[in-house]
C-alpha positions in Angstrom: 0.0 0.0 0.0 1.2 3.5 -0.9 1.5 5.9 2.0 0.0 9.4 1.7 2.2 12.4 2.0 1.1 12.9 5.6 1.8 9.3 6.5 5.3 9.7 5.0 5.7 12.8 7.2 4.6 10.9 10.2 6.8 7.8 9.6 9.8 10.2 9.0 9.2 11.8 12.4 8.8 8.3 13.9 12.2 7.5 12.3 13.6 10.6 14.1 12.5 9.0 17.4 9.5 11.3 18.1 6.6 10.1 20.2 3.0 10.5 19.1 2.5 13.6 21.2 5.7 15.2 19.8 4.6 14.3 16.2 1.2 15.9 16.9 2.8 19.1 18.2 5.2 19.2 15.2 2.4 18.7 12.6 -0.2 20.7 14.5 -2.6 17.8 14.6 -4.2 15.9 17.5 -2.4 12.9 19.1 -5.5 10.8 18.2 -4.9 11.7 14.5 -1.3 10.7 14.8 -2.4 7.4 16.3 -4.7 6.8 13.3 -1.8 7.6 10.9 0.5 5.3 12.7 -2.1 2.5 12.6 -2.6 3.1 8.9 1.2 3.1 8.3 1.7 -0.2 10.1 -1.2 -1.8 8.2 -0.2 -0.5 4.8 3.4 -1.6 5.2 2.4 -5.0 6.7 4.4 -4.3 9.8 3.9 -5.7 13.3 5.1 -2.6 15.2 6.2 1.0 14.9 9.8 -0.1 14.7 9.2 -2.6 11.9 7.2 0.0 10.0 10.1 2.5 10.2 12.5 -0.2 9.0 10.3 -1.1 6.1 9.9 2.6 5.2 13.7 3.0 5.1 14.1 -0.2 3.0 11.5 1.1 0.5 13.3 4.5 0.4 10.1 6.2 1.6 12.2 8.2 4.1 15.9 9.0 4.2 
């Protein structure tokens, strides 16, 4: 599954080690919205966890 531009932004911030609340602050969205994006990212990438989703995103060159 292709990630949206916003999901790519979120996974990039996850890669940088930010927590959901920090991502929410950075993107001016609610933590609940970040949770939804993270859930979608994990599902679309077929990952089992945040960490695995970030690894897959790096492997697919979605983030640098």
